[in-house]
N, C-alpha and C positions, 0 to 999 in steps of 0.2 A: 603517402600519402591515398590511401586506391579512387578512385576516385567517389565513389559510396560514400566518404565521407568528406572529401576536399572542403568540399566549407564549414565543416567543422574549421582548417588552421585555424593558427594564433589562441583558439580559444583552446585546445586539444593537440599535444606537441603527438608524431607519432609513434614515440615509446609508449606515449599515454594511451593508443588507440588501439595501444596491440596488449595495453594488459586489457582494459575493458571487454574488446572479442572476447576475450577464454576465461573472463570471473563468470562463474555459475549463481544464478542466480534462481531462487524455491522461489515460488509467489501460490502462497496459500488464499485460496478466496480470489476468482478472474468479474470480483465487482464491482469496484474502484479498483482491482487489479488488471484489468481488461484496458482502461487508461495507461495503467502505471507502466505496463507493458508494451503498448508501443508508442512510446515513450521511450521508455530504456533500451528500444529494439532501433530507436534511428536516431538512435547517439552512437549505437554501436559497439552496448552489450549484445549478445550471437549467443548466449545457451541460456537457457531459459527455461524450469520448472514447471510446468501449471497445471496445480490439483484441485477441481472445484466439482460436484456429483448435483449441482443444480442445473437445472435449465431456464434461459432465456425468460420472460415475459413479459407481455408487452410498457408496464411500468419498470421495467430495464429501459429504455431507449428513452427518455430524460435527460440522462447522466453514466450509463454505459455503451461501451464500445463494440455492437450491436447495432441486428438493423430488423427491422418486419420479415426479412427472409427467413430471421436465423430463431421464432419464434419455432418454441414446445421441442428446439434442438441443444448438446450440454453446448455450458459457457466452454466450458475449455475445449470441447473442438471445434466449435467457429470461433472461437479467440485465435487458436494453434492457424486456423488456414488462413485466416488476414497475417495471422505476425506471418508468414510465407511467401503468401502474396505477395510485401512487402518484401522481404528479403529470405528466396529461398534456399538460398545457402545455413542460412541459418541455424541450428541445432536447439528445435525447439518441441522436447515430449510433454505431453500431458498425462493425464488419468480423471479419466470421469467419473470417478469418483472424492468421498468426504474425506479428510483426514477424522481421524478416530485415535487417542490414544495406545491402537497396537497397532497403526503404519507409521505413522509419523517418525519412527529412525529408521524405519527402512529403507523410508522416499529423501529424506533428506542428506541421504550419500552422497558426500563429495560438491558441498554448498559452499557457497564462499562467503553468502548475503541471503537474509530470510525477509521474506514480507510477510506479514500477520494480515493480511484484510479477508480475517472468518468470520464472519456471524460472531459474535455472543449466548450462543442459545446454550451452552456448554462451558466443562472447563476444557476444554478443548482446546483456546486461542490459547491459553494459561498452560495447561501442559508442552504442548508445539512449544513457547517463548519459555521454558525449564527446559527442553531438550536439548534447545538451540545453543544457553547456555552451555549446560555439558559440552557441548561440541566446538565451544566457543565459537558461535556465529553468531555476527552483527541480526540486531531483526527489526524492518521499519514497518514502526505501527501508525495506518495512514485513516486520515477519517475527513468526511466531506458536509462540511458546516456550512453550504449553502451559500455564500458566498465572500466564504473561508476556504483556504486549505491547509489542513494541520497534516503533522507530521512530527513522529517521537523518533530514536533508535533506541534501541535494548545495546547497551553494552553489556556483554557477557561478562564481565568481570566486575558489572556495578548493578544497578538497583534495577528494582523489576515494577510493572506496570500495573502489574497487582494487585501492589500498596499501594492505591489508590482501593484499589477494594477489592475481597476474596471472591465476590458476588457477581458470574456475567450477566445476572437479565436485565437490565437497562445500563451495560456497560457505556455504550456511549455515551447518555446522556453526563455518567460520571466527568467524563472525559472531557465534557463541556465545561460541566462546573468548575473542573477544575483552572480549565483553562479562562474561564471569567474570573474564579477566584483568587488567579495571577493577575490576573491586570488590574483585578481593584486592589490589591495587596501595593503591587508597582505604583499606581497610580495612575494606573493606562488602563480607565478602565472601559468590558467591552459590552457599553450598553443595549447596543443591537440581540448582539449576541446573548446572554440575560435575557431578551424582551424574547427570543423563539422559544427557550428551551422552558421558561415560565406558560406559555401559551401551548407548547405540548405538553406541558404536565397537567395544562387544564380540557389538553379532549377530553371529549363523553371517550374512546373508547383509546385503546394503546396500543397505537397505530407504530409502521414503521413508521423510523427517523425523519423529516420531513428534507430532501436534500436536491442542493442544482446542478446542473451539469460544470458551472464553473469552477466550483471547489473539485469535484472530477482533475481535472487538468491543471488548475494549482496544486494540488497535491501529487499529481502524478513528476509536473517539474518539482518538486521539490524532492519527490525518491530519489530519480535521479542525477539529479545533481547528488544527494546521497552518498550515493550508492557509486558516484564518482570521482569522490572522497577521498571513499572507503582505500577505493579498492585501488584508488595511487596514493594513498597515504596520507592524504589531507588531513588537518584537522575538521570531525566534528562535533556537535555539541551532543550532548548522551541528556538518555529522561534521568531527573524530572525537568532536565529545559527543554525546548521541542522549537521547532519551527512553525509558524505564523502568519499568511500571507492575505492581506486582502486589500482593498481600496478605502472603503468603510473601518472608518478609527475605531 
């Protein structure tokens, strides 16, 4: 195993390290995706395409992979520079534009897995998933629930996340309600998340959801593990199942 990944030994075989090195990741959205990209790169994924038209804002710095010096610059460009500083030999492509129904198909060419970290401002995230299904590309959906990282994987041959609702507005809230409803059904209530959902609904104006750095890193670890499993043929749980990790009960 090459020196860069020598401390992966025992956990990851040389054959598996070689497989993930050539496994191509498509990252739609460089918010929480910025943390996922670095975790994946350090693990050994060396082919990543980043697409995001957003620029870094100060409010991003509490949980995303950017610095004060990045404010006002394109996220995709800043993230690419950071990743190449970690591994100059990696193949990192970036596009400082937003994904739209008109450009998704072209950009998705020749990728093995996709991460849908897009903002649910319109139906683009749903269309993204539909096109990935047509291409037989599994899609990871990561979410930041503050104290908990959440990831669900859309099977190209299985259920779609749009089954929760086809309305993009407030979709993140719908996912949180899905998690709390699932916990209540299985007698494993997530009372702390229920409380946050209630408080968020009661805010005087519709602000972006509250998020912490903690969940970004947890979700990044979950996504990287899931992509490792997908790349090496190990089983994963597909939606409607999901992965949720937190120290809170």
